[in-house]
N, C-alpha and C positions, 0 to 999 in steps of 0.2 A: 589403342588408347585404353588406359585402365579405367574401369567403370567406377564412378563415385560411390564410396561406401556410405550407406544410409543407415542412420540410427533409428530403430523402430521403437515407438513409445505407445503404450496402451493408455488411452485417455480415460479409461474407466478405473484406473488404479487410485487407491486412496480416496481423496475427497471427490474425485471424478468430475470436476467442474472446470471452469475457465482458467483456474490457476495453472493447471498443467499446460494449457495452450500458451499463456503469457510467459511463464518461466521458460518453457521449451524454446519459444521464439527468441527470447533474450539470450539464452545460452547458446543456441544455434548460431546466432550472428556473432557472438563473442568468440566462439571456438571455430567458426567457419565449418561447422559440422552439419551436413544435410540431414534432414529428419523426415520421418513419416509418423503421423499420429493417427491411430485408429480409435474408434469408439469415442469420438470427441463429445465431451460433456454428457457422458452416458448416464450419470446419476442425477441429472437435472430434470425438472418437470418438462421442459422443452429442450430435448437433447439436440446436439449439433450446434453449428455456428449461428449465433444471432447477430443482430446489427452491430452491437458494441464489439463483439469478438472480431467481426469483419474489419472494423476500423483499427483494432489492435493489429490485425494481420496486415492491413494496408500500410500502417505506420512502419511495421517491421520490414515489409517489402521495400518501401521507399528508402529507408535508411541503410539498406544493405544490397539493393539491386538484385534481390532474390528472384529465382524462378519458382513459381507457385502453381500448384494444382489443388483443386478442391475448394477454392475460395468462393463459395456461394452459400446463400441462406439455407440453414438446416443441414449443411454438409457434416457428415460424421467422419470424414477422412480428409487429411491434409498432407501434402508433400511440400516441403520448404527447403530450397537449396540456396543458401546465401552466398553472396560474393564478398566484396570489400565493404567495410563500414564507411558510410558516406555522411559525415557530419555536415550541418548546414542549417538553413532556415526552412521550416516546414509549417504547414497548417493542416490540421485534421478536424473534420466536423462530423461528429457522431450522428447528428440529425435527429436525435431523441434526447431524453434526459439520462442516457447511459453515462457511466462514470468516466469523467475526464482523467481522474487520478489513476485508474487502472490502465488506460491507454498510455499515460505517462510512465507508469512502472514498466511497461513492456519494452520500451525503447531507452529508458534512462541509463541502465547499466552499460550497454555497448557505447552509447554516445559519451558517457562520462569518461570512458577509457580510450576515446578516439584521440586523434592528433590535433584536431582543430575544434573551435567552439561551435555550439549549436544554439539556435533559438527556436522554440517550438510553441505554437499556439494550438490549443485544443478547445473545441467548442462542444458543449453538452451539459451534463449534470455535474455540479460541483460538490453537492452535499447529498449523498445517496445512502439509502439503507444497504447493508451487506457489502459495503466497499469503503475504503478510507475517505472521509470527508477532506476537503481541501485543507482545513486547518490542522488536522492530524498529519496529513502528508507534508505540509510545509513546516509546521512548528515542532513536530516530534521526529518524523522520519528524516527529513532533509537536514534538520539541525544535528541529528545524530551522525549523519553522513559527513558533516563538516568535521567531526572529531576524528574521522578516518582520513582527513585531508582531501575530501572530495568537495568540489566547488560547484554547487548547484543552487540556484535561486529561483523561487516561484512567485509570481504575482497573481493575485485574484483580481481580474479586470471586471468581471461581472458574475454575480451569483446566479446559479441555476438549480431550481428545484423541480421535482417530478410534478406534473407530467410533461411540461413543455421544455424544460431544460433551458437552453439558450445561454448558459454560463460560459465564461471564457477564463482559461488559465494560461499563463505564458511562462515557459521555462527558459532560463538562461544557464547553459551548461558549459563550463570551462574544462579543457583537458586537464587531467590529473591522474595520479596513481594512488591506489589504496595503501594507506599506512598501517602497518601492523604494530606500531609502537603505542597506539592509543590504549588507555586503560579499559576501553569498551571491549577490546578483544579478550579480556580475561576479567569477567565481572560476575561473581557468584552471589553477591548479596547487595542489597540497597545500602547506600550511605545515608547521611543525615539529610532530611528534607530542607531545601533551601528556600523554595517559594511555591506558592499555590495560587493559581489565578484561573480566570475563565471568561467566557463570552456567551451572552444570551441574545439571540437575534430573532426578529420577526420581519417577514417580507409580506407587504400588502395586507397587514393585519394590525390590530390595535397593540400599542406598545405595552399595555397592561399584561398581555400574554408573556412577553419577555420578562417582565418584572416578576410574574408568578413563577416562571421557570427558575429564575434566580433565587427567589425566596425558598422554593421547594428544595433546591440544591443545597443551600446553606443550612436549612433545617435538618435535612437528612444526614449531613456531614457532622452535625454537633456531637453525636456519640463517640466520634473518633478522636476528640480532643485535639484537633488541628487548629492552626491559625485560621481565622475566617478568610476565605478567598476573596480577592478583589475581582468581581465579576463585571465586565463592561456590558452595557446595553447598547444595541445597535438596531436602527430601523432602516430597511432597505426596500428598493423597488425592484421587482423581478417579473418575469413573464407568468410565473405560477406562484401562488401564495405558499408560504411555508414557515417553519420555525426551526431553530438550531440551538443546541446547548453544548458547550465544550468546557471541559475541565482539564487543566494542565498542571503537572507537578514536575519540579526540577529538583534533583538530588545532587549531592556532591559527585565529583568526577564526571560532570556533564551528562548524567543519566536523566532522561526525560521520559515521562509516561503521560498518556492522554486518553480521555474517555469522552464519548459524545452521544447525543440523542437527537432525534428528529421528531417534530410534531406532525400530526396529520388529522384529517377530519375525524371527530369522535374521540380523539385522544387528548385528555386534559393536560394542561401545562404542568400540573403537579406530577403527573405520571412520567413526563419527560425527565424531570428532576430526579425522581426515584430510579429511573432506568439508568441514568448516568452514575448515580451513587452506587447502584448495585454492581456495575462494572468495576468501579473503583474498589468496592469492598472485596470483590473476588480477587483482585490484584493485591490489595493491601494486606489481606489476612495471611498470605503465603510467605511474605518476607523475601520474595525473589526479586531478581534485578529487572528483567524486561517484562513489560506488559505483553500479552500474547500476540498482539498485532505487530509490535516492533520486532519480536523474535521472528515472525513469519517473513518480514520484509528485509531484515538486516542480514540474515544468514547467507544470502547470495553474495553479499559484499565481503563478509568475513571469510567465506570460503575462497574467494578470489584473491585474497591477500597472500595465499599460499604459505601461510604460517599457522602454527597451532592456535586454536582459540577455545575458549570455554565460557559458557554463560548459563545462567538459570533464567527460567521464565515461569510465570505464575500458572500457565496452562500449556501443556503440549497439545497443539491442535492438529487436526488432520491436514490442514494446509502446511504446517511445519514438516510433518513426516513425509508428505508428498514432495515437498521441495528438496528435502534431504535425499529422497530416492532419486530425484532427477539430477542432483549434484553428483551423486555417486556414479550415475550413468555417463554424464558428460565429462567429468573431471577426474574420474578414477580415484575418488577419495573414499575414505572410510570414516563416516561421522557416526558417533555413538550417541544414543539418547537413553538416559536413565529416567524412565517414566515416574518412578517413585520419588526420586529426589529432584526431578524436573531440571536435569542438567543436560546440556547439549555440548558435545566435545569433539574437537578434531585434534588428535594427538600429533 
């Protein structure tokens, strides 16, 4: 019997973090390619697999029936041999405030392209630093996927902040195929701004904090001569106290951008507003199409349309270049990146 060919991946490449694990698992399942990853999360303060990464791995294993080696805490080596994609109804509990959206991203692509629908419940943190908050995931990323003819819906059933988490998100995934006819596949500049809106939230804290976040955001946006955004105020009850601020922009051709900030002990509400506007400013000043977070997430789907694509982004991140490196390994593509012009292109 012919031995299974295994693709070897160096987990210390590029950003050297969890993105290599999540993207590799997703592409491994989709292509039925067995993989070995060495030096897992080598560039992180606590290298190796942590609790959240083990749940990503658990989710990937369950939806693919994969044979797995190296699935333990702090492991720096992993072997993953997927079988067939198994859409269905699943529940994954991170057990901490780890990011529910990062677990979702790990399994979303293969389940989207499966033959039957899936329903996924993920329990943990819903609005985390250094990962897409639920509102960005749902209102920017998933909305953009719909322009590619992908049918995914996400519900926020319960908010979850650090340190206790306890949040719940539920995904409804319908079988579909990626469309290459969308204008999103070739978008080099922003069109006209159609709307600007936002959300300011407090959990187990005085509503005055949410109002101060909103006022700070509006004040900091004034120099940009934009319409004043409609910012909703929301008070919620959660296991852990927290605050969240979100700014969303919609341009013509269904282009969406989003920026967010989180409060914490010792961080003034006004600083959260300034932080969100600084992210917006970094995007707005470059006149490019995708915000850097959308570029990171969307390129996987554009590459799998198997048609040429071209887009600009306000910042070429290490996450983006790492994902391009993985796409070239798995799909035998040649994707070019013009660092100066901030253009990503598959001819």
